[in-house]
VEXPARO-987474 format. One record per residue: x, y, z of N, C-alpha, C in turn. Coordinates in pm, whole numbers, plus 50000, padded with zeros to 5 digits. Layout:
<sites>
XYZXYZXYZ ...
</sites>
This chain:
<sites>
353925396470657352735392470742353145390870864 352375393270987352925388171096351715377171175 352075362671148350855353871217350565354571370 349515355071462349295356571576349565346771636 350975338971664351295328771716352575331271772 352825324471885354215322971944354355307772001 355865305571972356045290872029356005288172186 355655301772257355505301372379354115300972445 353205306672337351985311272398350705301172303 351285292572251350085283272166350275290071993 349175288271922348785292371779347815295671767 347495304871656346425308671622346265302571469 345035303871421344955298471278344305312371173 345175316371082345095326070968344725337171037 345085346071121345125360471135346405366571157 346025378771050347835383671029347655396571032 348775405171088348755420071041350185422971022 350375430970900351695437570861352465442770967 353675440270956354415443971048354275460871037 354265467070927354635480370944353205485671010 351945480571082351125485871111351365487071273 352565480871311353005483971436353685494271463 353365504371569354245516971598354525518871720 355505528271768355675532071872355305549171973 354955549172081354805559572136356085570372146 355715583872142357135592072192356615593372341 357835599872411358035600472555356825610472587 356285611172690354815619672743355935630272845 356745628672832357625639672957358325648972867 358075650772735358745661972694358075669272553 358385678972558357775689072432358535684572293 359465681072322360625682372204359835668272107 358855668472081358255658172027358665655171855 359795666871811360165662171693361665654471698 362285654071810363515646071842362825633071881 361575633471953361115620371981360595609471846 359695616571806359565612371630360615609071564 361725614571545362685610871482363235598471527 363735596271672364315587171725363165573871680 361845575071706361215565171641361475560571505 361435572171407361485566171305362705563571263 364155565271331365095560971325365285546871357 364295542671443364455529571484363465515971406 363255527171301362425515671183360975513571165 360385519571281358905519571294358035528571194 356795524471162356255531071065355195537871135 354675537771249353945543071314354255550571434 354255564171448354655572171554353375576471635 353185574171757352095583171856352805588971917 351965601971919352735614171988351985614872105 352645611472221351885607572317352055620872398 350785630572377350665642372407349915641772579 349975634072660348575630172745348495642472832 349345649672860349315665072939348965676772883 347715682472884347315691372806348255705572810 348965704572938350375717372953351075713472849 351835699872846352545697572743352145699872602 351095693272561350775697972461351085712772395 350145723072460350425735972461351725740972437 352715731372479354375737472487354855735972354 354065726572230354645722972151354205734072034 355255738671978355235751771907354465745171751 353285749671699352535745871600353505740071470 354405745771477355615746271353356185730271341 356105727871487356885715371529355705704871465 354405705471448353455696071432353535693471279 353935704671201354145705871036355505701971010 356065700371094357745696571074357525679671061 356515674471163356545661571178355675656671061 354965665171008354035659670912355425657670772 356305665570791357045666470681357865650070681 358515649870811358985638970846358345627070803 357475623470880356435611870816356285609570673 356285618670595356055617470453357585616870379 358485622270428359945616370395360075604070400 359455596870532359895581970549358825572070524 357655576570482356705566270440355885563870575 356115572470692355495569170810354075573170853 353445569970955352445577870968352435582471131 351965593271158351825598771292350585598871371 350285595671453348965592971556349305603971661 348305605171740348235616571873347435610371965 348245607372091347325605672209347085618572259 345825620072251345515632072301345585636072456 345305648172516345535648972635344635638572743 344655639372873343695633972947342965645772986 341685645472934340775655772976339295648772992 338335654773052337175647873038336005653272959 335745647672841334835652072737333555653272801 333025647472883331655650772927331725662373018 332435668173098332465681773197332495675773321 333335663573345333005663073486334685668273560 334725669873655335835674673711336195673473873 337425674773896337745674674059338195687274086 337005696774127337545709274194337765710274311 338005721274374338275724174510337085719474603 335795718074555334815715674654334455699474638 335255692474518335175679774509334645677074387 334765664674327334435662174176332985660574164 332445668074054331475674274033330965673673865 329885674573825329545676773655329345691273642 329825699273529329455712573539329745716673367 328535720573318328435724273163329475731673134 329685743873209330705753473147331925744673146 332375736273205333725728073226333615719573071 332505714073050332355704072934332525714872799 331845728272840332095738372678333565740772674 334425742272797335835747672816336685734872728 336135722172799337055713872720336685713472590 335495714272528335465713172417335975724472328 336345734672377337295744972343338675739372287 338995735772406340545728172400340985716072285 339905707272297339535695972178339405703172043 339095714072008339005718871902340705725271849 341035728571947342585733571936343555719971895 343225710171961344215698071955343535690371820 342235691771744342235685671622343155697571537 342735709071547343445717471470344895710871458 345725706871540347125705171571347155690771496 346515681871516346645670371477346445671271321 345505679571247345565682971101346675687071077 347335695471153348955700071087349855690571099 349445678271134350475665571163350275659971004 349165658570952348845653470839347695663570777 348305671570705347565681870630346835675670490 347435665670448346605658570340345895646270351 345895641670498345405630870519344155632170662 344185622370738343425619170841344065616070955 344605624271048345465620171181344105614371265 344695602771286343645598271442344445600871538 343285607971669343625615171748342665607671856 343275599971987342655594772060342305601672207 341405598872273341255606872415340375594572502 340895594072622340155584472717339365590072708 338125576672747336235579172772336405585572896 337515580673002336915583273147338465588973193 338265599573297339575603773364339745597373512 338975586773535339095579073675338045579873754 336985587173738335555587773816334875574873794 334195566573903333665555873880332635558773839 332085549873762330975546973681330035534273763 329855525673679329205509673729330025502073764 330405497473909331495486873935330755474773970 331015466273846330785451773862331785442373910 331325431073977332045421774025331275407573979 332555397073967331795384973957331955377774116 330825372574156331305366174265330585351574258 330945338774360330175327874350328835329074452 328265319174423326965316974544327075319574669 328555311274739328375311474871328615323974924 329805333174810329785345874859329015355174887 328075355174788326745360874783325515359274904 325655347974945325015343775070325675347475219 327195346675185327695347575319328005363175335 328425370675276328695383275261327785390275261 326665393375206325255398875214324125391675284 324155383075338323235375175406321945373375349 322185367375229321155363275114320545350075116 319405347175124319125332775071318985331674943 318705317374915318495314674784317055319874726 316025320074797314895325774719314995343474695 316045346974807316415363974807316815366874670 317845354474637318755356274502317715356574409 316765344974411316115342674261315105354374232 314765361674358313745373374334314475384574317 315585387274350316635399674274316645398174119 317275382474088317275377573943315905382073845 314955383873898313645384473867313415400973855 313525407973960313225422974004314375432773977 315705427173974316765433673953317805430173874 317395431773752318265425573622319215435073596 319025446873642320135456073603321225458673720 320965447873832321795447473944322505432373957 321815422173911322395409773930322335403873772 323345395573738323335386773608323825371373655 323475363573613323455348773669324765346473530 325695338273587326665334773462327135319773515 327755312573474328545297873470330095298373466 330755290373573332115287473543332345277573504 333095276273360333175262773302334445254873343 334925262373473336115254773535335585248873640 334645253773710334475247273825333175240773818 332425246273713331085239473693330005244673775 329885255573832329405260473940328705273773912 327355272673935326865288173886327455301473949 327645310873902328325323973960327685336273931 327585347373963326655356973948327655372373937 327125379473830327905396173818326895402873878 327295412073985326685421474074327235436674075 326535443974070326915456374065327145462474207 328635463574216328885468874353328685485474425 328845492974277328685507374331328235512474202 327615525074221327075533874064327345548274150 327795553974057328015569974068326855577374023 325725584274077324785592874033324975604674052 324425614173971324325627873950323265635673921 323235648774009322335656574008322085664073877 321245662673757321575669773659321175683973675 320675689073754320475702173803321835710373829 322535702773926323655710274021324975706673983 324925690773908326035682973910326675677174023 325885678574136326375671774228326495657674205 327385650174291327565636674266327385627974360 326945615474373326505605974502326885597174444 328045588174523328105575274511327255565074592 326695557274500325595545374564326325534374568 326285528574692327125515574750326265503974762 326845489974728325615477874743326155475274887 325355473474983325375471175120324295462575166 324495454775311323225447975364323275456775518 321875461375542321665467975671320635457975755 320945459475866320125448475961318935458776032 318025455576005316515460076057315955449376163 315145456076192314295445176318313845433176237 313035437476102312465426876054313625418475960 314855422275973315735410475940316645419575853 317465413775754318645417875682318185424775568 318285439075539317905444875404318925444875289 319165442175191320435443775112319745456374993 320635467375036320555479074942321075478874823 320565476574706321395477974593321305490274521 322865493474458322785508174396321525512474324 320795506174218319615510374185318445511674262 318335507474392317505509474477317715521774556 319095521674578319425533974648319285547574547 319185544574438318985559774334317595562974340 316615551274344315265554874345315025559674481 315615553874606315395562974721315765575174744 317405575274687317655588574702316865602574624 316415598174518315345607074435314535607674496 313455598074570312305600574682312345606974779 313645606274856314295612774992314095627174950 314745631474837315075645474798313675653974756 312615646174711311375652174669310795651874786 310725642974876309965644575027310255655175071 311665657475090312445669275174311965682175108 312085683574981311485694674931309845698574968 309005687074969307625689775011307515692875153 308825686275212308425691275381308865702675402 310075710175318309915724975350308945733175319 308355729875238306795736075211306135736475334 305775723575361305235719975497305675729475607 306805726175622307435735975749307195751275752 307295758375624307085769175598305395775075651 304815764175588303185766675620303205766875759 303745757375833303585754375983304025768076055 304965772776011305555783276080304715795776055 304315793975913303285809075909301945804175962 301725793076001300195790376090300455796876215 301825794676242302055798676425301695816476432 302195823076312302305835676333300585839676259 300025833376202298505836476190297435833376332 298175823576388297845820476499297825832176589 298895835776619299225848376694298835862376655 298685861876507297855875676454296255875276523 296115863676512294575860476545294095863776694 295165858576784295155859376922295065875676952 296035884176876296055896976913294785905576857 294385901276747293205905876692291785904976786 291965890976854290845890276981291125899677097 292425901977139292365909177241292365926077203 292555929677079292285943677048290915946877022 290085939176970288725942376934288195951377026 288145947377172287435954077263287915969777247 289155972077219290235983077261289345990777099 289595982877006289005990476872287715998576877 286835989776933285215996276952285356005977068 286126005177175286506019177269286886031177184 287926025377122288306040177026287296047776954 286586037876871285186043776781284326051776881 283976046577008283216056077106284186065277189 285306066177162285876075377217286126073977388 286096063077418286176061877577287466053377609 288406053177546289796047377606290426056977677 291186050177767291956059477846293486060277794 294576070077829295536071377740296016057377751 296386051777878297126039877892296426029777765 295226026177760294596017077655294736025377526 294866035877502295346042677353296786034177315 297496035977402298806030477395299096018877364 298166008277450298475993877447297575991077304 296785998877256295885997177142297175999677011 297636011677005298606012576918299786003876929 300325997577027301355988177049300965977576969 299685970477027299215956176974299085958276804 298565971076742298245971976656299515971176548 300715974776614301925976876566302465962476521 302385953476627302785939676643302295934376538 300475934676509299765930676419300465931676280 300975944676263301495948276122302815940776073 303615942176204304655933276162304825918276152 303625911276256303485899776176302785896476062 302085906876020301315903275889302425906075764 303385914175765304145915175727305235901675724 305455898575817306225882975821305535872775750 304125871275749303475863175695303935865075538 303585874375475304245877975357305375873275308 306635875475405307655869775380307645849975368 307095843675446306675830875469305905826075330 304955835275269304635833075146305425834575041 306305842575071307365842374931308545828374930 308595826275064309535810875067308625801475000 307145800675050306635791374991306545790074863 306285802874798306265802274659307505797474577 308765805274640310305798474572310375784574567 309835777374714309945763974709309315753374622 307945762674607306925755274514307255754874376 307975766774341308635768874204309805758374180 310715754874272311835747574262311225733774246 310295729974331309565715574305308925714074197 308375723774128307665722973974308635722273900 309585729573933310835727473805311365714273819 311245707073936312025695173921311095684273845 309885687673842308995674973770309375677073652 310215682273556310885682173423311615669473452 312045662773572312765651073553312045637473571 310775640173534309965627773589310425617573537 310005606173547310325593473472309875590573320 310845585473261310575586373088309285581073067 309155571173114307765563773107306535571073095 306585579773207305345588273218305605603673198 306665607773118306795620873059305795625673010 305275621372911304235627172832303035629072913 302505620772993301525620573088301745634373170 303105635773245303365645273322303425658673250 303735658173148303835672173087302265677673029 301595668373031299765671772992299465677673139 300025670773253299425673873355300035686673418 301135690673370301965701173435301295715673329 300955712373240300415724673155299095726373215 298255718273266297005721673340297255727873470 298355723873542298485730173674299075746173628 299865748373529300495761473503298895772073455 298155762973362296975771073362295805776973462 295905766673548295375771173672295895781073760 297155779973782297795787973859298225804673768 298015802673671298225814673617296865822473648 295825816373613294555822073618294235829273795 294445819873890294515823574024295535834574057 296615836673974297895848674001297405859673909 296625858873836296045872273778295085876273849 294245866773953293435876274036294125883774134 295685876374170296335879474309296815893974284 297705893974158298875907374113297685918374134 296585923074115296205936474142296255936174275 296075928374355295625929174504297205931174561 298355925574528299475927674578300015942874535 299775945074425299845961274387299405969774441 298265969574516297765977574609298085975074759 298835963374771299515961674915300645968074947 301555966574819302995969774839303265983374931 302145995874873302626005074926302566008975086 301375998075130301315999875271302645992975359 302995980175274304145974275336305285981775315 305365990075255306915998975257306546010775340 305626015875369305386025375497305666016675619 305096002275631305275998575737306665996975789 307625991075685308815989475683309796000475715 309146012075654309966026975694309496030175819 308696022775910308086026576045307036034576053 306606039475934305526051475933304116046376001 303586056176063302006053676116301006051976006 300186044276018298886045375893297846048175988 296876053375909295836058675957294786046475982 293676049876059292776040276070291896034675973 291876044475860291466038475746292436031575627 293626035375684294696027475589294906015675649 294626015575788294955999575864293685990775824 292495995575802291225990575775291605982175616 291785993775534292335991075379293085975975370 294425978875464295445969275435294885955975491 294145956375587293525941375648292675934675536 291875941875505290915940875407291845930075285 293085938775229293515935175114294335921375131 295455924675243295855908275302295065898675306 293655901075370292985888575393292235885475252 291985893675172291695886275025292865879674959 293965885874966295195879274929295495867374977 295405864975139295665852775165295055842175124 293645846575113292605835775092292795829674939 293115839574837293555833974735294625825874707 295985831874791296945828174777297345812974845 296515810674940296505797175028295405790274947 294565794374876293835782474793294965778374669 295515788474633296365784574495297505776274507 298325778874652299175769974714298585757674738 297285755274817296765741874836296705735074707 295975741774593295805733774459297035730274393 298065737474418299415733374357300175718874421 300115720374585300335711474638299895699774623 298325695374588297615685874562297865678774434 298115689174349298715684674252300065676374236 301145684474290302305678374286302535664974370 301465665974453301655650574526301285638974425 300275640674334300135633174243301165627074169 302465637074137303705633274035304615625474128 304795613974063305895603174129307325612074127 308275609674237309305614174244310085616774123 310755629474056311205631673971312815624373968 313285622173853314415615373868315795624673834 315865633273923316655645373936318205636473937 318325626974033319765622974057319415608773931 320575610773836320565598173758321885588973712 321915580973697323235572673680324405582873616 325315586873642326605594873599326785587973491 326875574173444327215570073300326255576173193 324735579573265324015581273140324185596373107 324535606273194324965617073161326125620373087 327075609073121328635609773040328565608472892 327505595972903327035595172730326545602972672 325585610072740325125620272639325855632572617 326555636872735327705650272724329075648372621 329335634972619330705633072570329985633072403 328805629072398328475626272229328415637972175 327845647672259327745663572239328995669572207 329865666772308331205673372257332065665072139 331905657572144332685647671992331905654871874 330545651771888329735656771778330055674971742 330215681271851330435693971810331635696971767 332775692471832334325691971775334355687771613 333975677271625334065672171494333315683971364 332045685971405331575692271298332385704371286 332865712271381333805725771363334925719571285 335335709271310336825704571243336345703471077 335055697371065334855693470942334675704470861 334045713870911334045725570822335095731770781 336035731170841337345739570826338385727770723 337955713970719339135707470672338355691970575 337015694170590336335683970487336955671170498 337745667670376338165654270373339295650670432 340105659670504341045660570591340725660770722 339615659370751339345663570923339885650770995 340695653971099341195643071203340285631671242 340625620171247339585612071301339775609571470 338655612471529338515612871682338195600371705 339045594271818338875582771885338685582572028 337775573072086337685573672205338185560272297 339185562072350339785549872437339325545772544 338975531072563338555524172670339885525572764 339435530672921340345530773011339875526373108 339625526273233339215520473351337755515673306 337595499173333336565494573318335535495573405 335965501173530335145505873653334765517973659 335285528473561335005543073531333575543873441 333675558173418332575563073354332765556073230 331695554473145331515545173004332615535372989 333255526873136334145518573104333845504373027 332455503172988332485485872954332115492972791 332575480572732332175479972595330825485272522 329965481172622328475484472591328615502772588 328655504772690328515516472707329585528972607 330935518472596331865529772495330905530672345 330635516372316329855516372196328695522472157 327785523972275326635532972263327295546572263 327895553672315328665566672309328825566272159 329925560172097330245563771979329085566771886 328195556271895326845556671812326015568871813 325965574571958324925587371962326005596771913 327495596371891328305607771865328055606771700 328065595071671328155594771514326645600371462 325885597971539324265601371505324265617571523 324665623571633324575637971628325245644271522 326685640471504327435646771389326755645571265 325995634071236325565629671119324285642571079 323545641771235322475648271203322955665371186 323895669271261324655683371201324645684171051 325465675471021325705674270854324765676570761 323695670470803322295670570720321665684670734 321685688970879320585699270879321385709170849 322825712570875323475726170863324345723470728 324615714970697325475714670578324885706570434 323805702070463322655694870350323485682270299 324125677870385324625666070318323455655470359 323535645270251322605636170242322805624170333 321675617370373322065608770504322725598370470 323165588970383323985580870375325215585870363 325785596970311326865602470305327405608570428 326475613970494326565621570633326875606770737 326325597470706326565584470786327685578870789 328335579470630329455573870613330555582070673 330365596070668331545604870716331885601670861 330585601470918330565599071096331195586371107 330775576871050331805561071087332965562571040 333285572270942335185572870896336085582370987 334885592571073335635600771164335535597871301 334575587371354334505586871473334625569671520 335385568171614335545553971608336345549471777 337125537771783337235533271907338805531571911 339985533872016340875529772031340675520472133 341285508372098340825495172193342265488472278 342425495072417343595493372465343765476872550 344265469872494344125455772543344455453072693 345405462972729345835464072884344635470072966 344105478972925343315485373007341935476873027 341405468372923340395461272939340895445073049 341995445073064342285436173168342425436673261 342305450473317341895452373448340665447973513 339695441073443338495435373436339115420673576 340295420173556340655406673644340615410673781 340935421973811340635425673958339445425174019 338435424273969336845423074017336575404273977 337315401173995337005384873964336905375373812 336975387373722336715380673576338015376473536 337795365573462339105359673368338845365173216 339685356973133339885361773037338815360472899 338185350172979336755350472875335795363172858 335975370772996335095382372996335785391472935 336995392672924337715403072857337645401572694 337625389372646337495386372492335715389172472 335025386572571333525389372555333295408572508 334305414472583334075425972589334725433472453 335795426772384336475430172300335385426172156 334745414072175333795409272071332665419872061 332205427872181331175436372167331635450172105 333475452672092333555467172049334245464971943 334565451871895335365451571765334935462471647 333575459871623332815470271526333425482471487 333815489371621334255500971624335585506071638 336355493171625337655498171651338545501771516 339235513471525340075517671418341475517871467 341935516871623343355517771622343405508171781 344345500171775344795493171890345915498671983 345695498172128346975496772199347215486772260 348885481372232349215469772288349965472172399 349425465872524350415467172639349805455472728 350625449072811350425439872901350265442973039 349715435273106349965437673279349105426773327 349145426673443348395414073552347095416573604 346325426873527345105431373573345165438373690 345995445573758345945453573855346435469173840 347385470273780348035482873762348515483973592 348415494473596348885499273446350325496473409 350615483673405352255480273405352885483473276 352315485973179352855490173048354115480273005 353625465373016354735457572973354295451872828 355565447772749355465443572629354555432872628 353905428572528352915418372493353775403972507 353125395272608353425381872656354125382872766 354195394472849354795395472979354015394973080 352535399573050351675396973161350575386673132 349385385273156348285376973141347115383773063 347355397673013346285399672917346285390672789 344975386372755345065377572629345035388072498 346195388872474346225397972359346025391972228 346765380572210346525375072091345425374272048 344395367472155343025362872136342145376972108 342505386672155341615398272124342125402071968 343445403871955343785408271828343305397171714 343155388171734342375379471630340835380771615 340425388671701338715391171733338895404271643 339725412571655339525424371561339975422871442 341035414871421341345410671287340045403471215 339415397671243338515389171163337365397271130 337095408171261336165417271212336595426971100 337945432771111338175438671012337985432270860 338415417070878338185409770744336995412570682 335825412170792334445409370769334185422170676 334975433770705334555442770657335215449070531 336095440570502336975443770394338075454770404 338525455270551339695467470597340585456170628 341925464570644343225458170687343695468570790 344915465770842345655474670918346485484370882 346605494270887347195503070827348655509270909 349595516170864350435522670943350125530971081 350345527871193350135533471293348885531171359 347995520271325346925515171394347175502971501 348245498771509348585493271620349835498971699 349635504371806350635512571894351025502872021 352295498272035352495491072122353165501572238 352565501172358352665511572452353445505172568 354765504472564355515495872658356815506772759 356435517472753357215528772830357735526172954 357055521573042357385516573162358305506573185 358325497873067358915484373065360805492173019 360785501472908361845509172867362335516472989 361575523773085362275530273175362835523673269 362335510173299362815500573442364085493573357 364285488473247365005477873208365745485073084 365545496173050366215503572944366695493772783 365585486672776365565478672644364305481572616 364675481572420363795482572337362695472072349 361445477172332360655463272380360185460172208 360405465872121360155461971964360505446771945 361435442771981362205430871918361045419272049 360385421672145359845413972221358695413372157 357975422772107356565423572043356725415171906 357855416371841358215412671692358115392271718 358815389371840358605376471875357645372371947 356885377872002355275374972042354535372471968 354335379271835353475382171720354015372171607 355385367871647356465356371518356385363571404 357115375271410357095381071307358035374471210 358315375671084359635370171023360585378571011 362015373871014362955383471065363555391470919 363225385470782363265399270679362075398370603 361985410370538360435411570479360315399870335 361405400570275361155387670146360945372170157 360955367070280360635354770303359915354170458 359455344570460358465339370571359215333470687 360665328470665361565322170743362915328370745 363825329170870363245323171000362505339271062 361845332571166361175342571272362055345471390 361485356271430362165361971547362245353371659 361245343871686361085333771797362225322771778 362585322171641363585311071602365285317971647 365325327471669366705334171711366475339271824 365625336571915365675337572044366325328372123 366495316172069367275305972145368785312172139 369405316872043370775323172060370815333172155 369815337472223369895349572357369665341172464 370865346572574370425340472701369415342972754 368815335772861367535340372929367115355272960 365845358972938365615372772985366265383472897 366435377572779367045389472690368425395072692 368945387072793370775391972811371435390272686 371385380572619372155377072511373685378872537 374575383272462375585377572465376335393772534 375475402772570375985412672631376685424972512 376815437672551376795448072461378405443472363 378175447472244379425444172132379935460572150 381375457672163382375468672180382145476672291 381825469672427381715478872534382425489572573 381865501372641382685513972655383795511672706 383805502172840384885500872929386065496772854 386075489072772387305482872680388065498772627 387265503672557387835518172499388365529672620 387475527472744388375535772846389855528672908 389605515272905390745507672967391715505872844 391745504272734392785502972650392785512472521 391865522272495391915534972404391115527472281 391035535872177390015532072050391085524471959 392315524371973393365516571877393065524471750 392875534171719392685540771589393455554671579 395015552571650395505568171651396335570971515 396455555571420397235562271297396075565271178 394675563271241393855566871123393685581771107 393275586470991392965603770962391635605671041 391375616271083390225622671147388905616171081 389055618270954387875613670869387075599070897 388235592970919387965577670932388035571271043 387765583971163387705579071306388865579571393 389965586371321391275588471437390725600171522 391925601871606391455613771700391495628871693 390515633371760390135648171695391315658271753 391755655971853393055662871924394145653871966 395215659371990396315650672012396285641572145 394855643272267394955634472344393635628072340 392755630072265391385626772253390855618572152 390205606172177389545595472076388215600972054 388245601571928386575603471869385615593771948 386035578271962385265571871998385105568572117 386085570772219386115569572370386145581972440 386905590972387386915602772483388295602072570 389255589672521390295588272629391535587272537 392815589972604394085588372544394125577372438 394335575772303394935563772253396175558472308 395915544572294396965536772346398115539272254 
</sites>
């Protein structure tokens, strides 16, 4: 067992993890995962995490290889897990037109993840392969920062009264905290928020900023900007209708002017007293009037289309008045349909006349008179219908068409996870892979422990509902299956990125406390809070021991224990830079016993036998010695290491001395 203490880092009480729980990832740069897995198994680890983070790389691995890895891990008593490709489970994407959300993209991702889970099943056909996916792909969510009172006043021009007012009215924007080291009050403020149009998928970044107005500085919070953004869109949609109505009114004024001009000529034609020139003028003015009347119909169509779009947006009314608005909408629809039933017969009669006008055909005097009467009746009913609808819509508050992208990401991620697992469970039942959601950027979509935990809860609930509704699984069993198959991979390095926003390890540990009940796998990697350095534990400033203690206590409370592959040490960048195996550093950091059959000595005890920075005594039997002096086995038979040919050594590839 590995106690969480190190002679360099202090000590912890009674928190242990078995050494066999520690695993290592394969290289994410090759499809030859069999060779990678074999290499990790040869190194003696019992957990191999297939790092297939690129979806193209994942699809370059033959399905037979996943079965072979199943065989290898079975023979060695190890456990394979999978780091799934970096895909956005909610359906957000960065296309040619910029980042946006798209339901079609979410459905495509769902199909891909179904395939990934099929291959995860091949990796352990008689068990449950954990496969984890990043909860976000880098798009910002809600960006919070910790600031002191002086900075809040200086940078944003706020007074103490203004701050106190914000604390009461904008609780979603500012939170009061306390710095134990300085003894001073501090604040957490939301710097940025990403909003998304539920209808189009368009994204809108909303930033915290102070603007100077004649009445003094005004602090615009992201939540205020969101409300203002929705109100502005709502007003613009209604203004579009007003603009069409204004243009229509201008045309109607022109028609009325023409009617006044031609009235004497119409009377003269009836008395048959018009000259030829007056007849021509009357015909010309009448044709102009017909064209304008047709133009009015076009404005009516634009007005109708705009009002329909506005009415469609009403479905995004604020949740607190949703039921009230729903009843109101039903009343509007009933009145609208009643008037529409009066209008439709008139439109049916008008249509033949308008077709003749568009074709440039002449209308008889009787036809002109009938057409004018019909359009007059239609215009009266339509204007009344439009006016009633506008008055009704003016009573509706601005719909929340744009919402925090976090909210949509939570809903759509849960939809993807539940759908994928349900399809997988139908095929594999008790051997369904375990789907894990991994925290990535704290400032990204669903990056906080609260959002991540709520996403898991919603995913479990939706999955359980499917099991109960479609497969008649009882409620308790469905809940048990959902909790088993959906959980969290907690990356102790990723959550350490909170430091770049002014937080210290206290906040990191608070986040770990919140998410601990959902954790099924841990990624161990260290950094300094700014970049994903992928250092072995203890080489950065992430409070890894303390996080692991929290996790271990939660597992003990549930009666659980760490299993093979449940703790993956991701230190690939360290290997790439320094060409060293990170595993001894991990064993030293967690004070692992050197031998399995006794508690002493520990890896930390033999650390002093090596030179600083792990240089040690240097390589044993360095290759250059063989190059200089030869192998020295020239008299041995080939089977015992002698030369393969007369001039080359099996060991060095140089002539024997």
